[in-house]
N, C-alpha and C positions, 0 to 999 in steps of 0.2 A: 263323197263322204257321208252318205246315208246308211241308214237299217241295212243288214243282211237280205240279199234279192229273197224274196221267195221261191220256191220251187227246189229241185233234186239238188244243189248245192249250195243250199244256205249253210251249211254245216262249215264251209269252207273257210269263212271269216265272219262267224258268229260269235257274239258274246254269249255265254253260258254260266248261269248264277247257280251255285251248288246249294241247295237245302238239306242241311241235316235235321228232320222233322222234328225231332225230341225240344230243339233249341231255339227253331225259329220263332211260332208264335203260339199259343194256347187258345184255344178257341171255348171250350169246354169250361176253363176254372180249374182245371184238376193238378195244375202244375206241371204237365208235360204238352209240348208240344203236339199238335194234330194237323189233320188236312183240313177240318174247320179253319183254325189259323190262318194257314195258308191263304185258302180262299180268300178270306178277310183281307189280306195285304196283296192280293192281286194288284191294287192300283199304283203300291208303292213299288212294284217289280216293274210294271209296265211305265212307272215314271222313271225307272232306273234307264230302259232303252233296251234291256235283255233280249235276246232271241228267243233263248230255252232256257228251261229250269232244269236241273239234274238231281234226281231227288237218291239219296242214300235210302238202304233198303226200308221199306214202308210195310215190308210183308208181316206176316204172324211169325214170331220169334221170341223166346225167352228171353232175349237181350243179353244173352251171355258176351258180346260181342259188339254190342251196340246195333245188333239188327243183322249184323254180318253171319249169324248162325240162322240159318232160314231154316221154318218150318213147315212152311205151308206158299209156294209162289202165287196160290190161288186166291188167297185170303188176303186183307188189311188188317195187321195188328188193331186189338179193339183199342190199345191205347191211342192208335192215330185214328180212328173212326171204320169205316167198311169200304166194301169193293164199290156200292153205289156213290158214296162220297169221292173215292178217287176218279169214277167215271167223270161225275161232275167239274172236280178241278181241273182234271183234262180237258175237258170243252171249254172251261170258263177262259182259262188259261189260253186257248187256242184260240177264241173270239177275239182277245187281245191281241193275236199277233204272236203270241208265245209258244212255242211247243215244250215238249214234257221228253224227258230222258229217265228212264230208271236203272237202278243196278241190277246184275246178273252177278251169282256167285258160282263160278261151275267149278272150283276146287274141291268145295266142301256143301255139306249141309248141317242143321242142327241136330243134335243127338235125340231131339225129340220128334225129327221127322218119321214119318210114317215107315220109310224104308229103314231107317236104323232101328226101330223098335221092333222090327219083323226078324232084322237081322239077328239084334240078341235074343229075342225069343226062340228062333229056331235053331239055333248050336253051330259046333263048328261042322264044315263041310256043307253044309247047305246052302242052295243056289241062291237065298235071300242075303246070305254073307257075301256073294259075289259082286254085289254093287259096291263093297267098300273094300280096304285093306286088313283083313283079320289075317294072321299069322300066329304060329307057335313060339313062344319067347326062346332066346338060349338058355345056355344054363342047363346042368343036371336037370331041372326040376322046371325047366321054362321059367326062371323066375327072372331073366334078362331081356330087356326089349330087343326085337330083331334087328335093329340097328341104331348106333349110335348119333342119331341125325339131331341136330340143333334146332327148336322151334322157331318161327319167328316172333313170339314171345314171350322166348327166352324157356330155358328148361326142354325136356324131352318131348319127342314128336310121338309118343307110344303109351296107351293106356291099357292098363291088361282089365280084362272082364272077370266077371264071377259066374260061375255056372251054377243051374239051379240048385244043385245039392248042398250050393256053397263053398265048393273048391274053385281055385283061380283057374281061370280060362286061358282062352286065345287073346293076342294084342290086337288094338285096332290103331290106324295111322291116323296122326290129326298134324299138319305141319302150323295149326295156329293153337288154339284152345281145345283140352279134350273134349269140350261139348259142340265142338266141330269136326266130325269125322269126315274124313277125306274119300270122295266118291272115285270108283276103278273106272277109267275111260276108257276100259277094254271092253266092258260090258254095253250090251247094244240097248239095255233098258236108259241107261244113263245118256247116251245121245239122242234117243227118240224122246225121251221126258224133257230136255232141256230146249229142243227144236218144238214143242209143242207149248211150251211155255213162253219161248218169244211171240209164237204165233198170238196166244192167249193177250199177251198186251199189245201186241202190234195190232190186233182188230179193236182195241177200244181206245187207238188214235195214239199209242205211245208213238214218237218220233224216232227212239232210236235206245241203245241200251249201254251202259259204261259195263266194262266186265272186270271184274275185279281178280287182283291176283291173275291175270293173263297168262302169264309164264309158267303156271305151276299147276295145271290138271293133271300134265301126262306125268308118269313115274317109270321109272326104270323095273319091270317086275322081278330082276335080279336082286334087288335091294343092297346093293354096293355100297360101302361107305364113301363118304363125299369124295374123300382123298384119294380114293383107289377107283374113282369112277371115271370112265372115257364119258367125257361130257359132263353135265351136271345129273346127277341120279333124279331131281324132281323140278329143275328151273330149266326152262328154254329148250325144252326136248324136241328135235325135230317133229317128230308126230303129232303134235300141240297144233300146228298150223292146218293140219285138215278138220280139226274142230271149225277154226274161223272160216275155212272156205266152206262148210257146209252151212254154216250161220249168216254169211254171206249172199249164199243164194236164197236162204229164206229171207232176209232183207229185201234182197233185190226183187223178191216175187212181188212186192205191192208197186199199186200206183204210182205212189210217190214213196220210191226207196226209203227204207229205214236205214240208221246210220249205226255204227259199230264203232266203240269208243273204248280202246283198252287202256288198262292200267298195267304198263309194261316197264317193269324197272330193272333196266340192263345197263351197264357201263359200255357194253361194245354197240357203237350206234349202229355198224352194220348189220350184227344180227338184230337190233332194234327195227331197222328199215325193214327188214322179213316180213313183219306184222302187218305194215302197209302196202305191201303188194295189192296190184288192182282187184285181186279177188279175194280179199280178207278184209281187216279192218281197215274205217275210213282213215281216222285219225287215233294217235296215242298220245296220253300224257308225257308232257316233256318235265321228268323228274329232276334231269340232269340241272337244267336252269336253275330251278326252284332251289336245289341244294347247295348253289354257289354262293363264297362269300362276296361282301359289298365291295368288288376288286373291278375296275375297268380290265383288264386283263383276263380276269377270270370268267366277266360274262360275257366278254366279246367271244374268246373261245368257245363257252357253250354255245352262242350264237351263229356264229361259224360252224360251228360241228353241226348243229341241229339242222340249219339249213340243208347244209351239204348231204347230211343223209337223206332227207326228205325227198330231195330234188330228183333223183335217178327214178323213184317209185312215184312221183308225181302226187303225193300227200302233201296236204297242208300240215305245217307245225302247229303245235300248242303251246300257249304261255299261261302259265301258272305262279301266282308266288305262295300259295298255301291250300289247304284242305282239312278235313275232319282230321286228320293225321298228324299234322304239321304243326310246329309252333309258329304262333301269328308274326307276319312280318312286323311291325311296329316293336316285337319284344326282340325278335332274332337279329335285326339288322342293327338293334342298340347295343350287342353285344360286342365284348373285343373280339372271338371269333363268332361273324356272322354266318358264317356255312350252317347248313342243317345235316346231322346224320341222326338216327334212332340211338347207336349206340354211345353216341357222346351226350344224351339227354340225361341231366340230372338234376337233382334240388339246388337251390340256391346259388345259380349263375345269375353274378349281377348285370343289369342290363341300364343302359341311359334311353329311357322313353321317349325323351324330346328329340335324341339324335334319330332314334331309332323310327320315329313319324316321319321325321324330314325326309327321310332315306324311303321310307314305305310309298311316301308321295312320289317323289321321285321315279321309283320303281313300278308305281303301277301307269304313268306316263310311258315309261319304258318299253312294259310290256303292251300297254295299248297301241303301242305305234309300230310291234313288231309285225311282218306278213304272217298271216293266219290266223286261229281262232283264241279268243281271250277267255279264261276261266277267272269266275270271282267267287270266292268261296264266304259265306253269310257272314257280316259282320265287317270283313275287311273294307268295304265301302264306308263304313264307320271308323275305321281306324282302331278297332278295339285291340289290346293288349290282349296276353295269354295270362289268363289268371292263375299265378305261381303260388298264391296261399291259400287254396282250399284245403279246410280240414282234412285230413287223413281218413278219416271217419265216412266220409262224404264220397271218396273217389271208388268209382266204378271199373275202371277201365283194367283189363286182366292183364296188361302190360305192365300194371303197377304190382301186383298182386305175383306175379310170374316171377315177376326180377326180387321179390323178396323186397318190395317198397325202394328198391335203388332207384328205378325209373319212374319219373312222376307218373307217365303215361299222357293221356290225348284228352282226358278232361278239360285242362285248362283253355283248350281251344273250342269246347262246347258247350260252353256257359250260355244259358240262354239269353237271347238279344234284349238289349235294351229298347223299347220303342219311345217311353215318355221320360221326362226329366224326375218325375217323383211318382209315388206310387208304392206299394208292398212289393211288385213284381216289375217296377218300371213299364208297366204297359206290356208284358210280355202274356199275362194273364188278363180276363175281365177284372175291370175295377171292382173291388169289394171283398170279402174274406173269400179264404179257399185256401188248398194246399200251398207251401212253398213251393218256387220251381224246383225240378226234380234234381239241380245242382245249383248251390247257392250264389246270387250276384254281388258283386262287392256292393260296398256302401257307395259309393263315388258313379257309380255304373251309369247314373240319368244325365252324367256329363256327354257321353259319348252319344246318346239317344237320338233317335231321327230327329223327335221334337224339338231337341236344342240345335242339333243341326240345320235343319229346313231354315231358320233364319238367320243361319250365319255365311254369307257368300263364301268364307274364306275356308269353308269346313271341309272334312274329307269327304263328306257325301256328296256336295257341290262339284267337287273335282271330280270323282267318280262320274256323276250325271253329264259334266262336261265332256268327259275323254269318250266315253260311249258313245256321244251324239257325235263328235267330231274325228274320232279315229280313222284312218285312212284303210281305202279296202282294196283288193288287188295284190298281186305279187312282187310288184317293182321293188327292188331294193339295191342300194347302195352305199359303201362306206363313206365318209368325209373324216379327213386328218386333221384335227383340231387338236393333236397333244395325247400323249401319255397317259393322262387319268379323266381323258373326257370321250365317251363315245357319242358316235354322230352319225348320222344317216339320212339319206334321202327316200322318200317313197314317190319317185316319179318328180316330174320337175317342179311343182308347187308346194311341195311339203317335206319338213325338217325337223328331224328331232335331236335333240342334244342333252346329254344328260354328264353332268359335273360331280365327278366320286373322288374328285381331289381335296385338296384342305384351303385352296386360296379362289377366289371368283376368276371369271375367265369370259373373254369376248365373247360375243355371240357373232355369229358368221352373217354376213349381209340378210338381210330380209325387209319385208314390207309391215309385217304385221306378228306380234305375237299373239297366236293362237289360244295359247292356253299354256300357263306354269305351274309350277308345283310351287315355287316362292317367288314372291315378286322381282320384277327385274328392275334395276335401276341403273340408269347410265348405260345400257347395253352387256351389261354384266351379269354372268348368269352365276350365283352364291356354290358353294360346295355343298355337295349332296342335294342340288336342286337340278330339275329339268323344265325343258321348254319345249314346245312346237311352235314352230315358224311357217309363217307363209313365205316361200322363198322368192 
């Protein structure tokens, strides 16, 4: 039960901490998190015992979608620092035994990317436009988009250009925001550029990449409507696997092979597992588990199907409760419907934060005990709730705007972290005067701060530090039957995890020691919405 071993297989049971740079720590006092801020907090990250840091995009970007609209993969956005600062951060983290993972977004680039600017300037029929999906519109005057596909951010997926003479021009495809034009993966330049980007960062010591929207880069060039397509016209097409085979060859060419981690949203576990074949990705995010409600049957079903899907391809599972796109666990688990779905996210859904926090503590022990790698989104180790009362005028997420204000978007889980109990920015920015954080922090944010929790042995922070230190490694796993509302399993002969998802206390199985518990264990009984790790 030690930290993951160094070497080529470190990723199989690693603890990986996700950093959203804008909101982690502000080093220069401008109200925006940056790489200097992360470097100043590396001792904190080392104290958590994490094995790697995953950074959401830190590249040059207009930030139309929080950095996932990349303008230049070889430059750090000036709001975060510069390339030298990134190299120093990678090296300083490595000196503490912490690896670095960065995001790559193969589906699209920013509309400010040099390629797209060249494509707009070159006009219809030009070689520059072949790197993207430009098409004439339907209708008598081309006034209708080429398809009626729906965007992941609501609304349509095509935007019409304007010709130099001011007349309406061709349409271009964007599965997300209009500022994120989709790349054409039938073009050799797209392949070559992405492989060069991988080498650029791998050569600087990055240990792996997380692949955004990994199922979506390849499109059916016939552009059928979704209901009429054989298979899906732009999700999980068979041809996408050749991209990742090529990337795996690049990753494997290094003395310490680099790691490919996929964002793979697929309901079909069989097709999900195809991305994890030995010559493709190493791991992929387990969104099925993350979206399930607080229910023993639902969570057990997800655990079983996850392990069953990974077993034939020899890949480890991943376990995650949240990320920068998802309602925070303490808020989600306190709701009547504790599942997660983008289509169901709305303003004004009531939650019981006390109940949600109990469940989030238990869920942390559950995920930490399962075989595979564990992801922790920044602030979840502090038990931060979703900030659901942000003024509408400060919201920045395109999901809010493109839904005409119906979807609150993802800003509520991106509010800057509280490091100290007091101060104008709760330690997020250096003490003194300066711009307010880019998203406002709630008045009581200091109650969740690192400073406050450091002195409280019962805090969420202490729980996370303990679970990272004590979590079992290896692949052994077997279920125990302790009742319909209880999840219980062993990891080898000496470790048992018990989670009570029912409404009444349950007796713990025979054990010699309670290693860790999310709530106090009294008289051998585990409270509702609680979890315990036992030495069997």
